C-alpha positions as CSV (number, residue, x, y, z in Angstrom):
1,M,-0.3,-8.9,-42.7
2,R,-1.1,-5.7,-40.7
3,L,-1.9,-6.2,-37.1
4,L,-5.3,-5.1,-36.4
5,L,-5.0,-2.8,-32.8
6,V,-7.6,-2.9,-31.0
7,V,-9.0,-0.4,-28.2
8,F,-10.1,-1.2,-25.4
9,A,-12.1,0.0,-22.4
10,V,-10.8,-1.7,-19.3
11,S,-13.9,-2.2,-17.0
12,S,-13.9,-2.6,-13.1
13,L,-9.7,-3.1,-13.7
14,V,-7.5,-2.4,-10.0
15,T,-4.8,-0.6,-10.3
16,G,-4.5,0.5,-6.9
17,C,-6.6,0.7,-3.8
18,E,-9.3,2.2,-6.0
19,V,-10.9,0.3,-8.6
20,V,-10.4,2.0,-11.5
21,S,-13.4,2.3,-14.9
22,D,-13.7,3.2,-18.3
23,I,-9.3,3.2,-18.5
24,Q,-9.3,3.2,-22.5
25,A,-5.6,1.6,-23.0
26,E,-4.7,0.4,-26.6
27,M,-3.6,-3.1,-26.7
28,R,-3.0,-5.5,-29.4
29,A,-5.2,-8.8,-27.8
30,E,-4.3,-11.1,-30.7
31,E,-0.4,-10.1,-30.8
32,I,-0.3,-10.4,-26.7
33,A,-2.4,-13.7,-27.4
34,R,-0.2,-15.4,-29.7
35,K,3.1,-14.2,-27.4
36,Y,1.8,-15.6,-24.4
37,G,-0.1,-18.6,-26.2
38,E,0.0,-21.6,-27.9
39,E,-2.4,-22.0,-30.9
40,L,-3.6,-25.4,-30.8
41,P,-5.9,-27.2,-34.1
42,D,-8.9,-27.7,-33.9
43,D,-8.8,-31.8,-33.3
44,E,-6.9,-30.9,-30.0
45,L,-9.3,-28.3,-28.6
46,G,-11.9,-31.3,-27.0
47,P,-15.0,-30.1,-25.4
48,Y,-13.7,-26.1,-26.2
49,R,-14.0,-26.8,-30.1
50,G,-15.9,-24.6,-31.6
51,F,-16.1,-22.1,-28.6
52,T,-15.0,-18.0,-29.0
53,R,-12.3,-16.5,-26.5
54,E,-15.5,-14.9,-24.8
55,E,-17.0,-18.5,-23.7
56,Y,-14.4,-19.9,-22.9
57,F,-13.7,-16.9,-20.6
58,R,-17.2,-17.3,-19.4
59,H,-17.3,-21.1,-19.0
60,K,-13.9,-20.5,-16.7
61,C,-15.6,-18.1,-14.6
62,D,-18.6,-20.1,-14.0
63,S,-17.1,-23.4,-13.7
64,E,-13.5,-22.7,-11.3
65,A,-13.1,-19.5,-10.0
66,G,-14.8,-18.4,-6.8
67,E,-13.5,-18.4,-3.0
68,F,-12.9,-22.3,-1.5
69,I,-12.5,-22.3,2.3
70,Y,-12.1,-25.6,4.0
71,K,-10.9,-24.7,7.6
72,T,-10.7,-21.1,9.3
73,V,-8.7,-20.0,12.5
74,E,-9.3,-18.2,15.1
75,N,-7.0,-15.8,17.1
76,V,-4.4,-15.7,14.5
77,E,-1.8,-13.6,15.9
78,S,0.8,-13.2,13.2
79,V,0.7,-13.9,9.3
80,Y,3.4,-15.2,6.5
81,Q,3.6,-13.8,3.2
82,M,5.8,-17.4,1.1
83,R,6.1,-15.7,-2.0
84,L,6.6,-12.3,-3.4
85,R,4.9,-10.1,-6.5
86,D,6.8,-8.8,-8.9
87,P,6.2,-4.8,-8.1
88,R,6.5,-3.1,-11.1
89,D,3.6,-0.8,-12.4
90,F,0.9,-3.4,-13.7
91,I,-1.0,-0.8,-16.0
92,D,2.6,0.1,-18.2
93,R,3.9,-3.8,-17.8
94,L,0.0,-4.5,-19.5
95,R,0.7,-1.8,-22.3
96,K,4.0,-3.1,-23.2
97,G,2.3,-7.0,-23.7
98,D,4.2,-7.7,-20.9
99,I,1.7,-9.9,-18.7
100,P,2.3,-11.0,-15.3
101,E,2.4,-14.8,-14.4
102,D,-1.5,-13.9,-12.5
103,P,-3.0,-10.7,-14.1
104,W,-5.7,-11.6,-11.5
105,G,-4.5,-11.7,-8.6
106,H,-2.1,-8.9,-9.1
107,A,-2.7,-4.7,-7.6
108,D,0.2,-2.0,-7.6
109,A,-0.8,-0.8,-4.1
110,F,-0.1,-4.0,-2.6
111,T,2.6,-5.7,-4.9
112,R,4.9,-2.4,-3.9
113,A,3.7,-2.7,0.0
114,P,2.3,-6.1,1.3
115,W,2.9,-5.2,4.5
116,R,0.3,-2.1,4.7
117,P,-2.9,-3.8,5.1
118,F,-1.6,-6.5,7.5
119,V,-0.5,-4.5,10.3
120,S,-4.0,-3.0,10.7
121,Q,-5.5,-6.4,11.4
122,Y,-3.1,-9.1,12.7
123,H,-0.1,-7.9,15.4
124,F,3.0,-8.9,12.8
125,F,3.2,-9.7,9.5
126,E,6.6,-11.3,8.1
127,T,7.6,-11.3,4.2
128,A,10.8,-12.1,2.5
129,R,12.9,-8.9,2.6
130,C,11.9,-6.5,-0.2
131,Q,12.6,-2.7,-0.6
132,P,10.5,-0.4,1.8
133,D,7.3,1.4,1.0
134,R,9.0,4.1,-1.1
135,G,11.9,4.4,0.7
136,D,12.1,7.9,2.2
137,R,8.6,7.5,3.9
138,W,10.3,7.1,6.8
139,K,10.5,10.7,7.0
140,R,7.2,11.7,6.1
141,N,6.1,9.4,10.2
142,V,4.6,6.2,8.4
143,Y,7.5,4.8,10.3
144,A,8.5,5.2,14.0
145,E,12.3,5.6,13.1
146,R,14.4,4.8,9.6
147,P,13.9,1.1,7.8
148,P,16.6,-1.1,8.9
149,S,19.4,-1.6,6.8
150,G,21.5,-5.3,6.9
151,D,21.7,-9.0,5.6
152,S,19.0,-10.5,7.2
153,P,16.9,-12.5,4.5
154,Y,13.7,-11.8,6.4
155,W,11.2,-8.9,7.6
156,R,9.1,-8.4,10.4
157,Y,6.1,-5.7,10.7
158,R,4.1,-4.8,13.6
159,L,2.3,-1.6,14.7
160,G,4.1,0.5,17.5
161,E,2.8,1.8,20.6
162,P,1.6,5.3,20.7
163,D,4.0,7.7,21.3
164,G,2.4,11.8,20.7
165,R,3.3,11.7,17.3
166,Q,0.3,11.1,14.1
167,Y,1.3,8.7,11.3
168,L,-0.2,8.1,8.0
169,N,-2.6,5.1,8.7
170,N,-1.5,2.1,7.0
171,R,-4.2,1.5,4.6
172,L,-5.9,4.8,4.4
173,D,-4.7,8.1,4.4
174,D,-6.1,9.6,7.5
175,L,-3.8,10.2,10.3
176,V,-3.5,7.6,13.5
177,S,-1.5,6.8,16.3
178,R,0.8,4.1,16.2
179,P,4.0,4.3,14.4
180,L,4.9,0.9,11.7
181,I,8.0,-0.7,13.2
182,M,10.0,-2.9,10.9
183,E,12.5,-5.7,12.3
184,P,14.8,-8.3,10.4
185,I,14.2,-11.3,11.2
186,E,16.5,-14.7,10.2
187,Q,13.8,-17.1,10.1
188,P,9.8,-15.9,10.6
189,Q,7.3,-17.3,13.2
190,S,4.3,-17.4,12.1
191,R,2.0,-20.3,12.2
192,Y,-0.2,-19.9,9.1
193,G,1.0,-18.0,5.6
194,F,-0.2,-17.5,2.1
195,T,0.9,-17.9,-0.9
196,W,0.0,-17.7,-5.1
197,R,0.4,-19.0,-7.9
198,G,-0.4,-18.3,-11.9
199,V,-2.4,-21.4,-13.6
200,R,-2.6,-22.2,-17.3
201,D,-3.3,-25.0,-18.8
202,K,-2.9,-25.5,-22.6
203,Y,-6.3,-24.6,-23.3
204,D,-6.1,-21.3,-21.2
205,R,-2.8,-20.8,-24.0
206,H,-5.1,-21.1,-26.7
207,F,-7.7,-19.0,-26.0
208,G,-5.7,-15.8,-24.2
209,V,-6.6,-16.4,-20.8
210,W,-4.8,-16.4,-17.6
211,G,-5.5,-18.1,-14.1
212,G,-4.5,-17.2,-10.4
213,E,-4.5,-18.8,-6.7
214,I,-3.9,-17.5,-3.5
215,S,-3.7,-20.4,-0.4
216,V,-3.6,-20.0,3.0
217,V,-1.4,-22.3,4.4
218,D,-1.0,-24.0,7.6
219,L,3.3,-24.4,7.3
220,D,3.4,-26.7,10.8
221,T,1.2,-29.1,8.9
222,D,1.4,-28.0,4.5
223,E,-2.6,-28.3,4.5
224,V,-3.9,-25.8,2.8
225,L,-6.6,-24.3,4.6
226,A,-8.4,-22.3,1.5
227,V,-7.6,-20.8,-1.7
228,T,-9.4,-18.2,-4.3
229,R,-9.0,-18.5,-8.2
230,G,-9.8,-15.9,-10.6
231,F,-9.4,-15.3,-14.3
232,F,-8.1,-12.7,-16.7
233,D,-8.2,-12.4,-20.5
234,S,-5.8,-10.7,-23.2
235,R,-9.4,-8.0,-23.7
236,Y,-9.0,-6.8,-20.0
237,A,-12.0,-9.1,-18.3
238,I,-11.5,-10.5,-15.3
239,C,-13.7,-12.4,-12.7
240,P,-14.5,-12.7,-9.9
241,K,-15.0,-8.8,-9.9
242,R,-12.4,-7.2,-7.4
243,G,-13.4,-3.9,-5.5
244,S,-10.2,-3.4,-3.9
245,C,-6.5,-3.9,-4.1
246,F,-6.3,-5.7,-1.4
247,I,-8.0,-9.4,-2.5
248,A,-5.3,-10.9,-0.6
249,P,-5.4,-9.4,2.9
250,D,-9.2,-9.3,2.6
251,F,-9.5,-13.1,1.9
252,V,-6.9,-14.6,4.0
253,A,-8.4,-11.8,6.7
254,K,-12.0,-15.0,6.1
255,V,-9.6,-17.9,6.6
256,L,-7.4,-16.4,9.7
257,K,-9.2,-14.7,12.1
258,P,-6.9,-11.7,13.5
259,K,-6.8,-11.9,17.6
260,P,-7.8,-8.4,18.5
261,F,-5.8,-5.9,19.3
262,D,-6.1,-5.4,23.3
263,P,-7.5,-1.1,24.4
264,V,-4.6,0.7,24.7
265,P,-6.3,3.1,27.5
266,L,-7.6,6.3,26.7
267,D,-4.5,8.8,28.6
268,E,-2.0,6.8,26.0
269,H,-4.0,8.3,23.2
270,K,-3.3,11.7,24.8
271,G,0.2,11.7,24.3
272,A,3.1,13.8,25.2
273,N,2.3,17.8,25.3
């Protein structure tokens, strides 16, 4: 039986640091749902018997999606990313029917350079070793010096002191006076971290829905301080809607309130002439 080729308009799908609207993408939605799904007979659908895919997706969004903050912490200096995401291009993967584990929480700009938004807010950002953002970028004055090499399993990122030069901003495309410093470390020192996971049960697989969670954790006690949860379906709908690719950094900052940076004296901004 010939599969119906369906063309969907992707509305408000986040692919980079911007929200891209009305992307036309050819997807075999039913084929993808079957590839990643688990067809259940009607008598095993329980409370969801008779639901359409859209009705089920809306039910998940209304009953389970959102932010759940149990505790906040003030004056946090550093954050540890406990799990990296696959940096391969998100849209390319979707077009090939390769759905990430957590498509709702996945955004290219963050997965490829997770330190960028964090060093603008926290004094330090720590993560497992990963490739520098577009490896040759240090030549373009993002970094104070060539990113380090070696076998250290973790890296720490921070903003350096003003040195009279201008650097590309770590979050926006303007110029700032503080370079990005990358340091190899043997163990993370952060008290707090965040991680993510995909969440799917048998009903999600039947209806072609993917769930994802981002959790903020006290690494000393293993206490979960907060969770945000969202959903994605094979027709590219997402909930809650996202206004930025920085969903994880923005959520983490609501829970782990960054310690303010010490103000830099005005004469240090001037640099050497």
